N, C-alpha and C positions, 0 to 999 in steps of 0.2 A: 116093246114099243107099240104105241097105239096111234093110228092115223086118225082116229075119231076124237082125240082129245083136243079141246079148244082152249087156247090160252086164257088164263085167268090173270088179267092185268088190272091191277087196282090202285097202284101208286103213281105219283107224278112222274116217275122215271120209267114206268111201264105203260106204253101207249095203248089206248083202247083198241080192242079187236074190231076189225071191220072188213077185212078182205074176204072172209069166207073160205079161206084156204088154210087147212091145218098147219099150225106152226108159223103163220104169218099174221102179224097184227099191225094194222095201219094206225098212224098217228099224224104228226104235223111237223113242219120244219120251222126253224128260226133262222133269220138272216139269209134265207134262200138256199141253204146248204142241205142237200138230200143225203141223209145218213141212214144206212141200214145196219142193224146189229144182227150178227149170226153167232149163235151160241151152240157149241157142240158138247154139252154136258148131258150124260144119260139121265140125270135128275132134272125134271122139269122146274122152271122158275128158281134156279139155284143161285148161290152166291156169285157164280160166274155171270149169270144173267144180270144180277144187280150191279156188278162191277162194270159190265159192258155198257149198261145204260148210264151209269154215273159218268163213265168216260165220254160218252156221246154228249152229255150235258156240259162236261168240261171243255169239249171242243167248240161249244157255242150253239149247239142244235139238239133238240130232242130227236130221237130216232123216228124216221118216217115209217119205217117197217122193222119189225122185230121177228126174227126167224129162230125159234127154239127147235133145233134140228131133230130132237127126239120125237117131236109131234108129227114129223113126216112119216114116221113108221116104216113098215116094210117096203114101201115104194122106193126107198134108198137102195135096196138090194138089187134092183134091176134098172132098166132104162125105159123111158117113155111114160112114167107115172105123171099125171097131170098136175098134182100138187107140188111135186118136186120140180117139175118143169117151170111152174110159175114162180116158185121160190128162187130158182136159178135166174130167171129173167129179171126178177125184182132186184137181185143183188147186182146183176150186170148193168142195170139202168141207174145205179146209184152214183152220186158224186163220191161218197166216202163209205167204206164198209169196215166196221170193226168186227174182226174175226176172233172169237174168244173161246177158250177151252180150259178145262182143268188140266193139270199135268198128270198123266198116267204113264208109268214106266219111263219117266224122264222125257216124254214127248207129248204131243197133243193126242186127243182121243181117236180111236178108230171110227167112232160115230161121225166126227167132223171130217175124217178122211173120206168116208163114204160120200158125204155131201160135196166135198171139193172135187171128187172124182167125176162128178156130173158136169163139170165145166170143161170146155174144150181147151186143150193145151195151148199155151202161148197167146191165146186170144180171148179166152173165157172171161177174163177180168180186164181186158184192154180198156184203158181210159178211166179205170176206177182207182181211187186212192185208198189203199188198205192200211189198216192199223192192226197188227197182230198183238193179241193180249192172252196171257196164260196166268192162271192162278195155281199156287202150289202150297204145300204144307210147310215149307221152309225154304231157306235160300239156296240149298244145294243144287237146284235145277234152274237157277235164275237165267242161265243162258239158253234154255230150251226154246223159247219162242224165237229168239234171234237165230239159232242154229237150225231149227227144225221147221217151224211154221212160216217164217218169213220167206225162205227160199221157195216154198211151195207156191205162195201167193205171187211171187215174182215169176215163177215158171208159168203161172196161168195168165200173165200179162199185166198184173196189177202194178201200180206205182206205189212204192213203199218208201216215202221220203224220211221217215223217222225210225229210230231204233225200236225194236219190239219192247212191249212193256210186260214185265213179270211182277205180280203182286203176291205177297204171302196172305193167304185168305183168312188167317186168324187176326190180322192187324185191323183194328177198327177204322172205319172211314171217319174223316178223310185221311188216307194213307199219305205220309210224307213223300214216299217214293212216287205215288201218282201225282201229287201236287207239283213236285219238282219236274216230272215229265211234262205235265201240262204247261207249266211256265215256260219251258224251253222249247217244246215241240208243237204245241197247239197252233201257234202262229204259222209255223212251217206247213202243217197239214192243211190249214185253212187256205193259205196262199197258193199252194200247189193245186188243191181242189178247185179253187176259183179259176186259176189260169187254165187248167185242163178242161174244165167245163166251157170256158169261153172259146178255147181252141176247137173243141168238139162242135159247139154251136155254129162256129164260123166255117166249118169244113163243108165242102160241096157234097150235095146228096148223091 
């Protein structure tokens, strides 16, 4: 992994880089919903990255920040790295975070685990609506994000109002499974995010 690699974001679903932090690319929001995409694939700008940004668009907003965890490099192996800290703070400040990973050994990647370990238990994602997403080579592990990734996000304090989404990475977009998930659950995610943001804004300092 290299911490000096700067994101190469060139398509409409890949926000332009502007943060100056390795692995974090700033973009814009639509309809006021602040979405961050976190991708834990060891391969930079992967199909997981594409799927996560496509899901953000399906929820009604371009990702405001995109974190390709591999770009954070060896800073993930310890504590106090400035780039990792800023990435963690960016996620914690989001209305919605899409947490995406390829499926390795029937679960999410160790790379993603290293990043999630940087968050404080039970409070690190407090007030953040999270959407777990995993891609895999076939349907055998379709329960993996629901069984493995979703509980970790809940343990960190995230609100996870919808079932985790699993996509077979060889299915061309638009994936019918993804479209069905969006039709059923996108309104729920948006409503919960809006309500949570309003509650947070109205809370006493």
